[in-house]
C-alpha positions in Angstrom: 70.8 -87.1 -36.6 70.7 -84.4 -33.9 72.6 -81.1 -34.7 72.9 -78.4 -32.3 72.3 -75.6 -34.4 70.7 -73.2 -32.1 73.5 -70.7 -32.5 72.9 -70.3 -36.3 69.1 -69.6 -35.5 70.1 -67.1 -32.9 72.7 -65.6 -34.9 70.0 -65.0 -37.6 67.7 -63.5 -35.4 69.9 -62.1 -32.8 68.6 -63.8 -29.7 71.0 -64.0 -26.8 72.6 -67.5 -25.8 70.9 -67.6 -22.5 67.2 -67.3 -24.2 67.6 -70.8 -25.7 69.2 -72.6 -22.7 66.4 -74.9 -22.3 65.7 -75.6 -26.0 66.5 -78.3 -28.5 66.6 -78.5 -32.3 66.7 -81.6 -34.5 67.7 -81.6 -38.1 66.4 -84.4 -40.1 66.0 -85.7 -43.7 64.8 -88.4 -45.9 66.2 -89.5 -49.2 64.6 -91.9 -52.0 65.4 -92.5 -55.5 64.9 -95.5 -58.0 64.4 -96.6 -61.6 60.7 -96.9 -62.8 59.6 -98.7 -65.8 56.1 -97.8 -67.2 54.2 -100.1 -69.4 52.1 -97.4 -71.0 52.6 -93.7 -70.8 50.6 -92.0 -73.7 50.8 -95.3 -75.7 54.6 -96.0 -75.2 56.7 -97.8 -72.5 59.1 -95.4 -70.7 61.8 -95.7 -68.1 62.5 -92.9 -65.7 64.7 -92.1 -62.7 62.1 -91.1 -60.3 62.6 -89.8 -56.7 60.6 -89.3 -53.7 58.1 -92.1 -54.3 58.6 -94.5 -51.5 58.8 -91.4 -49.3 59.1 -87.9 -50.1 62.6 -86.4 -50.0 62.6 -83.9 -47.1 64.7 -81.8 -45.2 63.7 -80.0 -42.1 64.2 -78.7 -38.6 62.1 -79.3 -35.6 62.5 -78.3 -32.0 61.1 -77.4 -28.6 61.6 -75.1 -25.7 60.7 -76.4 -22.2 58.5 -73.6 -20.5 57.8 -75.4 -17.3 54.8 -76.9 -15.9 54.6 -79.6 -18.9 54.2 -77.0 -21.4 56.6 -76.6 -24.3 56.9 -74.4 -27.2 57.3 -76.4 -30.4 58.0 -75.8 -34.1 58.8 -77.4 -37.5 60.3 -76.1 -40.7 60.2 -78.5 -43.6 60.9 -78.6 -47.2 60.7 -81.2 -50.1 63.1 -81.5 -53.0 63.9 -83.6 -56.0 66.9 -85.8 -55.9 67.0 -86.0 -59.8 67.4 -82.3 -60.2 68.2 -80.7 -56.7 65.2 -78.4 -57.1 62.8 -77.7 -54.5 59.2 -78.7 -55.0 56.3 -76.1 -54.7 58.8 -73.2 -54.7 61.8 -72.0 -52.5 61.6 -72.2 -48.9 60.1 -74.4 -46.6 57.1 -75.8 -48.6 56.2 -79.0 -46.8 55.2 -77.9 -43.2 55.8 -74.7 -41.4 54.2 -74.1 -37.9 54.8 -73.1 -34.2 52.9 -73.6 -31.2 52.5 -74.8 -27.6 52.3 -78.7 -26.4 50.8 -79.1 -23.0 49.4 -81.9 -21.0 46.2 -81.7 -22.5 47.3 -81.3 -26.1 49.3 -79.4 -28.8 48.0 -76.3 -30.3 49.7 -75.2 -33.6 49.6 -72.5 -36.3 51.0 -72.2 -39.9 51.2 -74.6 -42.9 49.9 -78.2 -41.8 48.9 -81.5 -42.7 45.0 -82.0 -42.3 43.2 -85.3 -40.8 42.6 -87.3 -43.9 46.2 -87.8 -44.1 47.1 -87.8 -40.4 44.4 -90.2 -39.1 43.6 -92.3 -42.2 47.3 -92.5 -43.3 49.9 -91.9 -40.6 47.9 -93.2 -37.6 46.0 -96.1 -39.2 49.2 -97.6 -41.0 51.3 -97.0 -38.3 54.5 -99.2 -38.7 53.2 -100.2 -42.1 53.4 -96.5 -43.5 56.9 -96.9 -44.8 56.0 -99.7 -47.1 53.1 -97.6 -48.8 54.4 -95.8 -51.8 52.7 -93.0 -53.7 52.1 -95.5 -56.7 49.9 -97.4 -54.0 47.5 -94.3 -53.5 44.7 -92.9 -55.6 44.5 -91.2 -58.9 42.8 -93.2 -62.0 40.5 -91.8 -64.4 38.8 -89.2 -61.8 40.1 -86.0 -63.1 36.4 -84.8 -63.4 36.1 -84.6 -59.7 37.6 -80.9 -60.0 40.3 -81.7 -57.1 43.3 -79.1 -57.3 45.8 -81.8 -58.8 43.7 -83.1 -61.4 42.9 -86.4 -59.6 46.2 -87.0 -57.8 45.3 -87.9 -54.2 41.7 -87.0 -54.7 40.9 -88.4 -51.2 43.7 -86.6 -49.6 45.1 -89.6 -47.7 48.6 -89.6 -49.7 49.6 -86.2 -47.8 49.8 -84.1 -51.1 47.8 -81.7 -49.4 48.6 -79.4 -46.6 46.5 -76.3 -45.2 47.8 -72.7 -45.2 46.7 -70.1 -42.7 45.6 -72.9 -40.6 45.2 -73.3 -36.5 45.3 -76.9 -35.2 44.8 -78.8 -31.8 45.4 -82.4 -31.2 44.8 -83.9 -27.9 46.9 -86.2 -25.8 46.1 -89.9 -25.7 43.2 -90.7 -23.3 42.7 -94.3 -22.8 43.6 -95.4 -26.3 41.7 -92.3 -27.9 42.8 -89.0 -29.2 41.4 -86.7 -31.6 42.1 -83.5 -33.6 40.6 -80.4 -35.3 42.1 -78.0 -37.8 40.6 -74.8 -39.5 42.3 -73.1 -42.3 41.3 -69.3 -42.8 40.3 -68.2 -46.3 41.2 -64.8 -45.4 38.9 -63.3 -48.1 37.4 -60.0 -47.0 33.8 -59.9 -46.4 33.4 -63.6 -46.5 34.8 -65.7 -43.5 34.3 -69.0 -45.0 35.1 -68.7 -48.7 38.2 -70.7 -49.5 38.5 -72.0 -45.8 39.2 -75.7 -44.8 37.7 -77.7 -41.8 38.9 -80.9 -40.8 38.8 -83.4 -38.0 40.0 -86.8 -37.0 39.5 -89.4 -34.3 42.0 -92.3 -33.5 41.7 -95.3 -31.3 44.5 -98.0 -30.5 44.4 -100.8 -28.1 46.4 -103.8 -28.3 46.6 -105.3 -31.8 43.7 -103.0 -32.8 43.3 -99.7 -34.4 40.4 -97.7 -35.7 40.4 -94.2 -37.3 37.9 -91.7 -38.9 38.5 -88.2 -40.4 36.6 -85.6 -42.3 37.9 -82.7 -44.5 36.1 -80.0 -46.3 38.3 -77.7 -48.4 36.6 -74.9 -50.4 38.5 -74.1 -53.6 38.9 -70.8 -55.7 38.2 -72.9 -58.8 34.9 -74.2 -57.5 32.1 -71.8 -57.4 34.2 -69.0 -56.7 35.5 -70.5 -53.5 32.1 -70.9 -52.2 32.0 -74.8 -52.8 34.8 -77.4 -52.8 35.9 -80.9 -52.2 34.3 -82.8 -49.0 36.1 -86.0 -47.9 35.5 -88.3 -45.1 36.7 -92.0 -44.3 36.9 -94.6 -42.0 39.6 -97.3 -41.6 41.4 -99.7 -39.2 44.0 -102.2 -38.8 45.1 -105.3 -36.9 48.6 -106.2 -35.9 50.7 -109.0 -34.7 54.3 -109.7 -34.3 54.7 -110.9 -37.9 51.9 -109.1 -39.8 49.5 -106.4 -40.3 46.2 -106.3 -42.1 44.5 -102.8 -42.7 41.4 -101.6 -44.6 40.0 -98.2 -45.5 36.9 -96.5 -47.2 36.8 -93.0 -48.3 34.3 -90.9 -49.9 35.1 -87.7 -52.1 32.5 -85.4 -53.5 32.5 -82.0 -55.4 29.9 -80.2 -53.2 29.0 -78.0 -56.5 28.9 -80.4 -59.1 27.9 -83.5 -56.9 30.5 -85.8 -58.8 31.7 -88.4 -56.2 34.0 -91.1 -55.9 34.5 -93.9 -53.4 37.8 -95.9 -52.5 37.7 -99.4 -50.9 41.3 -100.4 -50.0 42.5 -103.5 -48.2 46.3 -104.1 -47.5 48.7 -106.6 -45.7 52.3 -106.7 -44.5 54.2 -109.8 -43.8 57.5 -109.9 -41.9 59.5 -112.6 -43.9 62.6 -112.1 -41.7 63.3 -109.1 -39.3 64.8 -107.2 -42.2 62.5 -108.4 -45.1 59.1 -107.0 -45.4 56.4 -108.0 -48.2 53.1 -105.7 -48.5 50.3 -106.5 -50.6 47.6 -104.1 -51.6 44.2 -104.0 -53.5 41.9 -100.9 -54.0 38.7 -100.4 -56.1 38.0 -96.8 -57.0 34.5 -96.0 -58.3 32.9 -93.1 -59.4 29.1 -92.1 -59.3 26.8 -91.5 -62.6 28.4 -88.1 -62.8 31.7 -89.3 -63.0 30.4 -91.6 -65.8 30.5 -94.6 -63.5 34.3 -94.9 -64.0 36.0 -97.7 -62.1 39.5 -98.4 -61.3 40.9 -101.8 -60.1 44.6 -101.4 -58.7 47.0 -104.1 -57.3 50.3 -103.4 -55.7 53.1 -105.5 -54.2 56.3 -104.1 -52.3 59.3 -106.2 -51.4 61.6 -104.3 -48.8 65.0 -105.2 -47.3 66.5 -103.1 -44.5 70.5 -103.0 -44.5 70.2 -100.8 -41.3 67.8 -98.9 -39.3 68.4 -95.8 -41.8 68.9 -97.7 -45.2 66.8 -100.0 -47.2 66.1 -101.2 -50.7 62.7 -102.2 -52.3 61.0 -103.3 -55.3 57.5 -102.0 -56.3 55.0 -103.5 -58.8 51.6 -101.9 -59.4 48.8 -102.6 -62.0 45.7 -100.6 -62.8 42.9 -101.6 -64.9 40.1 -99.2 -65.6 36.5 -99.2 -67.0 33.4 -96.9 -67.5 31.4 -94.7 -69.7 33.6 -91.6 -69.8 37.4 -91.1 -70.5 39.0 -94.2 -68.8 42.6 -93.9 -69.4 44.3 -95.6 -66.5 46.9 -93.6 -64.4 48.9 -94.6 -61.4 49.3 -92.1 -58.6 53.0 -90.5 -58.9 53.6 -91.6 -62.7 54.3 -88.7 -65.1 51.6 -89.6 -67.6 48.4 -91.4 -68.2 48.1 -94.7 -70.3 46.4 -94.4 -73.7 44.1 -97.2 -72.9 42.4 -99.2 -69.9 45.5 -100.4 -68.2 48.9 -99.4 -66.7 51.7 -101.1 -64.8 54.9 -99.8 -63.1 57.8 -101.7 -62.0 60.3 -100.0 -59.9 63.6 -100.5 -57.9 64.8 -98.1 -55.4 66.6 -97.3 -52.2 66.0 -94.9 -49.2 68.2 -93.3 -46.5 67.1 -91.5 -43.4 69.1 -89.1 -41.4 
């Protein structure tokens, strides 16, 4: 829903009305809540009200100003919150995305707190219209905390969008004959060591008719890994094939701690089926596999989502996800997005929820 909020912004910073004559601002949000039953959380069954699982709960502003010659100034301010308690996630303020930049006939350059390309190319661009049917539960966690990733294994290959890059500059090209590409650099801002704590990311996307293909790379140095001189390196490839009634997609990712050499690979396939114009069924399977430094831990995960749209803005859905683990180390199953791991090799989650977009 578009709101003319320019007068609020200008009043806050003292800009005259004429200065924003060619600009526009959009206010938007997403809301998600549901009941999730967990088969094994630390050895016991649990039922919870969980929010932001099928899509994050977001509120934001985005806008542009026409500068002439095909160039626009652009910005986004976005935050995430919990519907269960009304609290901001990640702190107060705009914690999800914040950036400002220029969009031209060649591409878009932005600066701020932004997504990198493991998410933008291998999730958003690859899945396209199927993205709304992939919940956090369908993504990666499992018995891979030993990788040393910042969230203890959650979204270790960065395709869920849990990571944004602070202090970053980013450029994404326009589409040229089906191709587009992007690069991002997150500045570590450490005196005397330009690369320490920095992030480098790049992505390439291609779409032609029913086919799509995508590739991405991200290397994020981290203060907890060799004093910020090493980090987590991710790369991956994927693609999709789409018809009027279905979409089939696949992805491979490789995640490695450059200091310890611990590594995990993910092989994932999924498919959507349009049962009716308003009813969508999605199935998903993934194999997560660690190397010897990860005790050869493995996780097989299956997921099914059934979604029904009341309107273009409101839908209800049901999720069923099951994970089974094995290996030589600690192999407690842990489905992404659940509040705790299993005390054994299996875990299941059943959820019924609803979403609204505005």
